[in-house]
N, C-alpha and C positions, 0 to 999 in steps of 0.2 A: 368317541374316537378323537385323539389329539390331531389337530389340523395344522399346527405350526409350532415352531420352537418358541417356548416362553421367553419373554424379554429378559427374565432373570438369568437365563443361561448365558446370554452375551456378557452381562456384567461378571459372571463367574469365570468365563473364558479369559477375560482381561485380567482378572485377579490371579488366575493360574499362570498366565504368561508373566505377570509381574513377579510372581514368586520365582520363576525360572530366571528372570532378568537379575534378580538379587543374587541368585546363586552364581550366575555367570558374570556378575559385576558389570552389567550393561546399564548405562544411564537412560537410554531410550531405545525403542525399536520402531523402525519405519517399514511398512509394507506397501508395495506399489501394486496397482491393479488397473487394467483396462477392460474393455467390453468382453474380450475373449479370455483373458488370463487375470483372474481376480480372486483366486482361491483363498488366500489368507485374509485379504481385505473383506471379502464377503463373510468368511468364517467369524471374524472378530466383530464386525459391525452390521452385517446384513446389507451393506451398500454395494450395489452392482452398477458401475459406471456405464453411461450411455453417451456416445460421441466424445466426451472428455475422458481423460485419464483421472484416476483418483488415488488416494492413499489413506493410510491410518497411521497416526503417530501416538505411541504409547509411552508414557513416562512410568517411573517406578510406583507412583501413587496416582489416584484419581482416575477420572474417565478419559478415554482416548479422544484424540482430535481427528475428525474426518476431514481430509483435505480434498478440496474440489477446485475446479478451474474457474467457476463463477457464473456459468450460464443459469443455473437453477439451484440456488441454495436450498429451496424447499425440498427439492428432490434429494439432495444430500442429507437433509434432516430426517428422512424417513427411516431412521434407525432407532433402536432403543435409547440412544443417548440424546436425541432431539437436536434442536437448533443450536443450543448452547455449545455443542461440540463441533459445529461446522466452522471450517476456516477456509476462506478463499486464499489460495496460495499462488504466488507469482511464478512458481516453477511447475504448475500444473495447468492444464488447459485442453483445448481440442487436440485430438490426435493428428489433425491435419496441419497444425501449426500453433504457435503461441498466441493466445488471445487474453489480454489483461485488462480490458476496458469495459466490462459490463457495468452499466450505470447502477449506482447504489450499493455496489459490492466493495467491501473493504478487503484489501489484499495484504497478506503477511509474507515476509521472506521466511525461508527455512530457519535462518538464524533466530529470528524473532520467535518462531514456534518452538524451537529447541529450548529457548529460555522459558517459554510458557509452561512446558511440561516438566521443567526441572526447578521451578521456583526461582528462576533467575540465575541459576548456577551455570547453565550451558552444558553442552554434551561433549564429553571426552571419549567415551566408548559407545558408539552407535551400532546397534544390531540391525542388520539388513535382512528382512524376512524373505525377500524375493530377489536374491542376488543374481540369479541367472537371467532374469527378464528385466531388471531395472535398466532403463535407457542410460547410455553413457553420459549424456548431458546432465541428467538428474543426479547421477552418481557423483559427478564432479561438483555439482552444487551442494550435495550433502557433505562432501569433503570440506568445502569452503566454509560451510556453516558450523562445523565442529570447532571446538577450542583448539588453539595451537598444539600440534603434536597429537591430535585426536586420531582415533582408529575407527575404521568401518569393518565390522565383523559379520561374516556370514552366519546368521542364526536360523537358517531355514530348517535345520534339523529339529529345533525346538518347536516350531510351528507344525511340522510334519508329525511329531510325536503327539502333540495335543490333538491334532485332527484325526489321527489313526485310532485313538481310544475314545469310542463313542459313548455318549450318555444314552439312557433309555429313550429320551425324546428324539435324539438323532436317529437311533435305530428304527424308531417308528416312522420317521419321515422317509427313510430309505425303503422300508417295507411298503408304505403306501404308494411311493413312486413306482415300485416294481409291480404291484397289483394293478395300478393304472395302466402300465405298459402291457401287461399280460391281457387285460381286458380289451385294450385297443387292438392288439394282434388278433384276438378271437373275432372281434367284430369285422376286421378287414377281410377275413377269409370269405365272408359272404358277399363282399362288395367288388371283388377284383376279377379280372378275366385276362386271358393271354394276349388280347389285342391292345391292352393298356401299355403305355411306355413306362420305363423306370421312373421318370419324373411324375407321371400320373400316380403310380403306386406310392411314391414318396409323399405326394399331396394327400392321398387318402389316409396314409398312416399318420401324418401330422394332424389331420382333421379329427381322427379318432382319439389321439392323445389329448387334444384340447377339449373335446367333448366329454371325456371321462375324468377331467379334473387336473390334467397336467398343465404345467406352466410353460410349456414349450419344450422342444427336444433338448436333452442334456448333452447330445453330441450330434453331428450331422447324421441324418437317417441313412442307413446303409441298405440299399435294395438294388442289386444288380444281378444279371443272369448270365448263364453260359460260361464261356472261358474266362471272362473278366472277373468272375467270382473267385478265381484262384488268388487274387491279390490280397484277399483278407479285408482290406479297406479300399474304398474308392467312392467316387461321386456318381450320381445318376446321369443317364444320358437319355436321348430321345429314342433309343432302341426299344422295340416292343419286347415284352417279356417272353412271348412265344410259347409253343408247346414243346414238351420233352427237354426243356432247358432247366437245369437246377437253378433256383433263385435263392440267393442268400439274403435274408432279412435280419437286420439287427436294429432295434429301436430302444429308446430310453427317453424319459422325461424328467423334468424337475418337479418336485413337490415340496413346497416351502423351502426352496433353495437346495434340496438334496436330490441327487441323481439316481437313476436306475438304468438297468440294461437287461435286454431280453432278446435272445437270438434263436432263430430256427430256419432250417432250409425247407423250401416247398417246391413243388413241381406241378405243372399242368400236364397231366398224363400219368403214365406208370413208370415207376423207378425200375431200372434194370437190377438184376440180382446182385451184380457187383457193387452198385451204389448202395443197395440195402445192407450189404455186408459191412461196408465202410461206415454207414450210419449206425449199425448195431455196435460196431467197435467203439465209436465215439460216445454213444449213449452209455455203454458199459463203463467206459473210462470216466465219463462225466459224473456218473453216479458214485463210482468208487471214490473219486477224489473228494467230492462234496460230502458224501454221506458216511464214508468209512475212514478215509485217511486223515482228514482234517482233525487235529487235536491241539488244544492249547499246550504250550510248552515245546512244541516242535518249531522249526524255523521254516520260512517260506522256501528256502533253498532245499531243505530236506523233502518237502512235498514235491518240488519240481523234479528232484532226482527220481522219485517214484514214477512221476508222470513220464519223464524221459525214458526210463527203463521200460515202461509199459509199451510205449511206441516201438522201441527197438526190439523188444522181445517178441512182438507180434508181427515183425517183418516190415514195418513201415518206415524204418530209419528214424533219425532225430526229428522231434516235433517241429513244425514250422513256426511256432509262436510260444509264448510263455503259458503258464498253467493257471492263471488267475491274477487278479490285481485288486487293490483296494478300491472302494467306491464311497463317496460322501458328497461334499459340495462339488466335487469334480469326478467325472468318470475316467478313472485311470490314476488314482492316487496310490501312494505307497500303502501297504507293502506290495512289492512285486515278486512274483513267483518265478524265479529263473536262477541261473548260476551266478555266483559272485555278488549277490545283493541280499544276504540273509537278514530277515527280520524275525524276531521272536513273535510267535502268534499268541495273542491274548484274548480272553473273553471280552466281547464288546466290539471287536473289530468287524466291520462290514466289508464283505468281499464279493467281487463279481467273478464267478466261475466262467471264464472266457476261454473256451476250448475250440480251437480251429483245426480243421483237417484239409489237406491239399492233395488232390490227385492230379493226373496228367490233363484232365479235361475240365475240372471245376474245383471249387473249394466251398466249404460250408463251416458254420460254427453253431454250437449250442452254448447259450449263455444264460445263466440264472444267478441271482444274487443270494447271499446267505450271511448269517451272523455267526461268529464263533461263540460257542457257549462254554460253560464250565467243563463239559465232558466231550464236546464234539462240535456239531453245527446244527443250525436251524435254517432250512431253506425257505425262501419267500415265495417262489413260484416253481411249479412242477408240471404244468400242463404241456400236452403235445410232445411227450417223449416218445415219438412214434414217427412213422412215415407219413408225411402230409402230402397226399396226392389229390389234386383238385380236378 
């Protein structure tokens, strides 16, 4: 069983990006990342910043430069490109403020780095891979480092397109992350009771994710009960889970840097018939979308239209959320299944079937991940498509 992405894939990703850079006439691409938002940085280099912010600078040829603040060059070197690609940069540092004085670390300005990746020519057209989250101060420094009359160009779509189309190794990492999450959920059912608080349940879920090979949650663990479950997302409280309260659980972990998601509603007690009818409706829709409707060549918007119509035709009105989203290094990547954001569905895309229902008293979701195949889809997890009464 493959347990990690081969180093060779990171070199290949950079080459594929460089090909697109040539097509778009970009001299270099810079991607920004911090501890919470580092999708393109992690995708291209495997580097996941901690305390500091980080970046990756890619020229049209050669290996990328991993940009760090300077506290731990050896940490920044834990990528397939090694220490030779690490650069302390005076425009990166701790998220709490600028720190430029780590002993023994050589710092480079962005202008110097731009010359390094262009063989001394400098950058006229700079692609910005993370335009929406790049801090304003860093953006201004990037402008100043370009040649006179230089342009900063949002090239996020190029990175999104690369990340959406998965290799077999990437698909396997998502699959293993999903199986890990499924096993953790199974094990939790035998460990919890209604006198636990939501925080306690969150802790037990995290414990099982780590025990079963996960690298930590891929998103904040969702476990809340009763009326608060209507919100779809939320954070735990010290409230007890209680009896006869619907409890919404949604968990996921990273496996070799790739995310998973697995969601189920549970209850301590017996579900009322009205609740069972709603769960039956969502399970039927969940299965139809993942196992019947998904086909390469359709768009995500076309699938959402089917999902929307199914809700309305069954008397539940417009659905309260979208009808799936991509999953990879991040839980919540493109493509998005909703109106006005059509993406062509292709074999190799990994998707989280994230399907949420809201009633007057509670809300719940079923969530399973799948990969689009040449003819339809292959689902990674399918346990507990049932009433879970404890």
